[in-house]
C-alpha positions in Angstrom: -15.4 118.6 -47.9 -18.4 116.2 -48.0 -21.4 116.4 -45.7 -23.2 113.1 -45.1 -26.3 112.6 -43.0 -26.1 109.5 -40.9 -28.2 108.2 -38.0 -26.6 108.4 -34.5 -27.6 107.1 -31.2 -30.1 110.0 -30.9 -33.4 110.2 -32.7 -32.5 112.9 -35.1 -29.8 112.5 -37.7 -26.6 114.6 -37.4 -24.4 115.9 -40.2 -21.0 114.3 -40.5 -18.4 116.4 -42.3 -15.8 114.4 -44.2 -12.4 115.8 -45.3 -10.1 113.7 -47.5 -6.4 114.3 -46.8 -3.0 112.6 -47.3 -2.0 110.9 -44.0 1.1 113.2 -43.5 -1.1 116.2 -43.7 -3.0 115.3 -40.5 -2.4 118.0 -37.9 -1.5 117.4 -34.3 -5.1 117.7 -33.1 -6.3 115.1 -35.7 -3.5 112.7 -34.8 -4.3 113.0 -31.1 -8.0 112.4 -31.8 -7.2 109.3 -33.8 -5.2 107.9 -30.9 -8.1 108.8 -28.5 -10.7 107.1 -30.6 -8.5 104.0 -31.0 -8.2 103.8 -27.2 -12.0 104.2 -26.7 -12.7 101.4 -29.3 -10.1 99.1 -27.7 -11.7 99.4 -24.3 -14.6 97.3 -25.5 -12.9 95.5 -28.5 -9.2 94.8 -27.6 -8.4 93.9 -31.2 -8.9 97.6 -32.1 -5.6 98.5 -30.3 -3.7 96.8 -33.2 -0.7 99.0 -34.3 -1.7 98.6 -38.0 -4.8 100.6 -37.2 -2.8 103.4 -35.7 -2.2 106.9 -37.1 1.6 106.2 -36.8 1.4 103.3 -39.3 -0.9 105.3 -41.7 1.5 108.3 -41.7 4.5 106.1 -42.3 2.9 104.5 -45.3 1.4 107.8 -46.5 4.9 109.3 -46.8 5.8 106.6 -49.4 2.4 106.0 -51.1 1.1 109.1 -53.1 -2.3 107.4 -53.4 -2.8 107.1 -49.7 -5.7 109.0 -48.2 -7.4 109.5 -44.8 -11.1 110.4 -44.5 -11.4 112.6 -41.4 -15.0 112.5 -40.0 -16.2 115.4 -37.9 -19.5 116.0 -36.2 -20.4 119.1 -34.2 -16.7 120.1 -34.2 -15.5 116.8 -32.8 -13.5 114.2 -34.7 -15.6 111.0 -34.8 -13.7 108.8 -37.2 -10.7 108.1 -39.4 -10.6 105.9 -42.5 -7.2 105.3 -44.1 -7.1 103.7 -47.6 -5.2 103.7 -50.9 -6.9 104.5 -54.1 -6.2 101.8 -56.7 -8.1 103.6 -59.5 -11.1 105.9 -59.7 -13.8 104.6 -57.4 -11.7 101.6 -56.2 -9.6 101.4 -53.0 -7.8 99.0 -50.7 -6.6 99.3 -47.1 -3.6 101.5 -46.5 -0.3 99.5 -46.8 -2.5 96.5 -47.8 0.3 94.1 -48.7 2.1 94.6 -45.3 -0.8 95.3 -43.0 -2.0 92.4 -40.8 -5.0 94.3 -39.5 -7.3 96.7 -41.4 -10.4 98.9 -40.9 -11.5 102.4 -40.0 -11.2 103.8 -36.5 -14.6 105.2 -35.5 -16.4 106.6 -32.5 -18.5 103.6 -31.1 -21.5 106.0 -31.0 -21.3 106.8 -34.7 -23.9 104.8 -36.6 -22.4 104.9 -40.1 -22.7 101.9 -42.5 -19.7 100.8 -44.6 -21.6 101.9 -47.7 -22.2 105.3 -46.3 -18.5 105.5 -45.4 -17.6 104.7 -49.0 -20.1 107.3 -50.4 -18.5 109.9 -48.2 -15.1 109.1 -49.8 -16.5 109.0 -53.3 -15.6 105.3 -53.5 -17.6 102.5 -55.1 -15.4 99.5 -54.0 -13.2 98.9 -51.0 -11.5 95.5 -50.8 -9.8 94.1 -47.7 -8.0 90.9 -46.6 -7.2 91.4 -42.9 -10.2 93.3 -41.6 -10.7 93.0 -37.9 -14.0 91.4 -37.1 -14.3 93.7 -34.1 -15.9 96.0 -36.7 -19.3 94.2 -36.6 -20.9 96.5 -39.2 -18.8 94.9 -41.9 -19.9 91.3 -41.2 -22.3 91.1 -44.2 -19.5 92.0 -46.5 -17.1 89.2 -45.5 -16.3 86.5 -48.1 -13.8 84.6 -45.8 -13.1 84.7 -42.1 -9.8 83.1 -41.0 -7.8 83.0 -37.7 -4.8 85.0 -36.8 -2.9 83.0 -34.2 -2.0 84.9 -31.0 0.3 84.4 -28.0 -1.9 85.5 -25.1 0.1 87.3 -22.5 -2.6 89.2 -20.6 -2.1 87.0 -17.5 1.7 87.3 -17.6 4.6 85.3 -19.0 4.4 82.6 -16.4 0.8 81.9 -17.2 1.6 81.6 -20.9 4.4 79.1 -20.1 2.1 77.1 -17.9 -0.6 77.0 -20.6 1.9 75.9 -23.3 3.5 73.2 -21.0 0.0 71.8 -20.5 -0.3 71.3 -24.2 3.3 70.1 -24.7 5.8 69.5 -21.9 8.8 69.5 -24.3 7.9 72.6 -26.5 9.5 75.4 -24.5 12.1 73.2 -22.7 13.4 72.1 -26.1 14.1 75.6 -27.3 15.6 76.5 -23.9 18.1 73.6 -24.4 18.9 74.9 -27.9 19.5 78.4 -26.4 22.0 77.0 -23.9 23.8 75.0 -26.6 24.0 78.2 -28.8 25.5 80.1 -25.8 28.1 77.3 -25.2 29.0 76.9 -28.9 29.1 80.5 -30.0 29.0 82.9 -27.0 26.8 84.3 -24.3 23.3 85.3 -25.5 22.3 88.9 -25.5 18.8 90.1 -26.3 17.2 93.5 -26.9 13.5 94.1 -27.2 14.2 97.2 -29.2 17.6 98.3 -30.5 18.8 101.4 -32.3 21.8 99.6 -33.7 21.5 100.4 -37.4 23.3 97.3 -38.8 20.6 95.0 -37.2 17.9 96.1 -39.6 20.2 95.8 -42.6 21.2 92.3 -41.7 17.5 91.4 -41.2 16.6 92.7 -44.6 19.4 90.8 -46.3 18.4 87.5 -44.6 14.7 88.0 -45.3 15.3 88.9 -49.0 17.4 85.7 -49.3 14.7 83.7 -47.7 12.1 85.1 -50.1 14.2 84.2 -53.1 14.9 80.7 -51.8 11.3 80.0 -51.3 10.1 81.6 -54.5 8.1 84.3 -52.7 8.2 87.8 -54.1 10.8 89.8 -52.1 9.0 92.4 -50.0 12.1 94.4 -49.4 12.7 94.4 -53.2 9.9 97.0 -53.2 11.5 100.2 -52.2 8.5 101.7 -50.6 8.1 98.8 -48.2 11.8 99.0 -47.2 11.4 102.8 -46.6 8.3 102.3 -44.5 10.0 99.7 -42.3 13.1 101.8 -41.9 11.1 104.8 -40.9 9.1 102.9 -38.3 12.2 101.2 -36.8 14.1 104.4 -36.7 11.3 106.1 -34.7 12.5 104.1 -31.7 10.5 103.4 -28.6 9.4 107.0 -28.0 5.9 106.0 -27.1 3.7 102.9 -26.7 3.1 102.9 -30.5 5.7 102.5 -33.2 8.4 100.2 -34.5 10.0 97.5 -32.4 13.4 96.2 -33.7 14.3 93.1 -31.6 17.6 91.3 -31.8 19.4 88.3 -30.5 23.2 88.0 -30.4 25.5 85.0 -29.5 28.7 86.5 -28.4 29.4 89.3 -30.9 27.4 87.6 -33.6 23.9 88.7 -34.5 21.9 85.5 -35.1 18.3 86.6 -35.3 16.3 89.8 -35.6 12.7 90.9 -35.9 11.1 94.2 -37.2 7.7 94.6 -35.7 5.2 97.2 -34.7 3.5 97.6 -31.4 0.8 99.4 -29.5 0.4 99.6 -25.7 -1.1 96.1 -25.7 -0.4 94.4 -29.0 3.0 93.5 -30.6 2.7 92.3 -34.2 5.1 89.6 -35.4 6.0 91.2 -38.8 9.4 90.6 -40.4 11.4 87.9 -38.6 14.7 86.6 -40.0 17.8 84.8 -38.8 21.3 83.9 -39.9 21.0 80.6 -41.8 24.4 79.5 -40.5 22.8 79.0 -37.1 19.6 77.3 -38.3 20.2 74.2 -36.2 19.8 76.2 -33.0 16.4 77.6 -34.0 17.5 81.2 -33.3 14.2 82.6 -34.7 12.1 80.6 -32.2 14.5 81.6 -29.3 14.1 85.3 -30.3 10.4 85.0 -30.5 10.1 83.5 -27.0 12.5 86.1 -25.4 10.7 88.9 -27.3 7.3 87.7 -25.9 8.6 87.5 -22.4 10.1 91.0 -22.5 7.0 92.4 -24.2 4.8 90.9 -21.5 6.9 92.7 -18.9 6.4 96.0 -20.7 2.6 95.7 -20.7 1.9 93.9 -24.0 -1.1 91.6 -23.7 -0.7 89.7 -26.9 1.7 88.9 -29.7 -0.2 88.7 -32.9 1.6 86.1 -35.1 -0.3 87.1 -38.2 -2.8 85.1 -40.4 -1.4 81.9 -41.8 -1.3 78.2 -40.8 2.4 77.7 -40.3 3.4 74.9 -37.9 5.5 77.2 -35.6 2.6 79.6 -35.2 0.3 76.8 -34.2 2.9 75.6 -31.6 3.3 79.0 -30.0 -0.2 80.4 -30.3 -2.4 80.0 -27.3 -5.5 81.6 -28.9 -6.5 83.5 -32.1 -8.3 86.5 -33.4 -10.6 86.3 -36.4 -9.8 88.4 -39.5 -11.9 88.7 -42.6 -11.4 89.0 -46.3 -14.1 90.6 -48.5 -15.2 93.9 -50.0 -17.7 96.7 -49.7 -19.3 97.9 -52.9 -21.8 100.5 -54.1 -23.5 100.5 -57.5 -21.5 101.9 -60.3 -19.2 101.3 -63.3 -16.2 100.7 -61.1 -18.1 98.0 -59.2 -19.0 96.2 -62.4 -15.5 96.2 -63.7 -14.0 95.1 -60.4 -16.4 92.2 -60.3 -15.2 91.1 -63.7 -11.6 91.5 -62.7 -12.2 89.3 -59.6 -13.5 86.4 -61.7 -11.3 84.0 -63.8 -11.5 85.1 -67.4 -13.0 81.7 -68.5 -15.9 82.1 -66.1 -16.7 85.5 -67.5 -16.4 84.3 -71.1 -18.6 81.3 -70.4 -21.3 83.4 -68.7 -21.4 86.1 -71.3 -21.1 83.9 -74.4 -23.8 81.7 -72.9 -26.4 84.3 -73.9 -28.7 83.6 -76.8 -27.1 86.3 -79.1 -23.4 85.7 -79.5 -22.9 89.0 -81.4 -24.5 90.9 -78.5 -22.4 89.0 -76.0 -19.2 89.8 -77.8 -20.2 93.5 -78.0 -20.8 93.4 -74.2 -17.3 91.9 -73.7 -15.7 94.6 -75.8 -17.6 97.3 -73.9 -16.3 95.8 -70.6 -12.8 95.7 -71.9 -13.1 99.3 -73.0 -14.3 100.3 -69.6 -11.4 98.5 -67.9 -8.9 100.1 -70.2 -10.2 103.6 -69.5 -10.2 103.0 -65.7 -6.7 101.5 -65.9 -5.6 104.6 -67.8 -7.1 106.9 -65.2 -5.3 104.9 -62.5 -2.0 105.1 -64.3 -2.3 108.9 -64.5 -3.3 109.2 -60.9 -0.3 107.1 -59.7 2.3 108.4 -62.1 4.2 109.9 -59.2 4.7 106.4 -57.7 7.0 105.1 -60.5 
């Protein structure tokens, strides 16, 4: 356990105790405290209710990623924060489930005045890199390299208000997909939709369609990585037992499954995560029909926004009525791991030019060799630390 002195909203500093544990090791009290803190944070910053910031997502990933950790922050016997991350190598970390997480960041008591660098020091980290950090965490603002928009379907005022807003932008947008839905029903069979289904074959169809789409577009197959497939299966099989968890939506025409979506949701946010459809029905736009029916049903269940995820895809711009900013950047503290990580971030030719541009070429080359040696040793440590993953 680490003890860190940080300033609070009182005059005198208070000791914050930090325990580092694997996510599945969190006990019932810690999980309940995480959920409570997330609700408190979301009361003033709605983006903090994102399901990717939940303990449920952290635990699901943690069961498959041996390098996953959670820093549990306690003050005066009360849990005041949770910071989930994955250790890349000694001193270097990234967000938990980084390649599949659309929202990142610690969940902290709003009254806790703890800087990002203090948080890293408490975890014995020198670098933490992120690419979908919620800007609701204002203390991280000085560490952002890029801030981008994550398009959102805003449903807080109800489904009809969303329809009216979209019609004001384009009279034909929603009506066009409604016509396609009627044609699909006539040509194939009556449409049936489920916001969440427990039918096991739905997820398997979705994964096959999505993998084929990845291969066809030259994108690395997410489901080809076994840990991702296992995390998605675990979240979807958890069902709708609470306001947080997996949400497996499906659209059938007659007896034929034509589109499906594996997402995660909280009480107020549904994340558009892994959508796919049967390409044999592409002319009917089944993916768009599914999205609209999912959003309508989600709004009726209390969801206030469907987060479509960062990315400037035409369909997201058509359906989004607003957006949330997300940031890419890193927090770093002085140390060897920080220096090496900086070198790794830069293209090799830039590093070579900068170092060989010094007056003494022999000294410059020695410096490069030292840097390469440091990187090799760190990579070796990382390989040993993550041996259990392979």
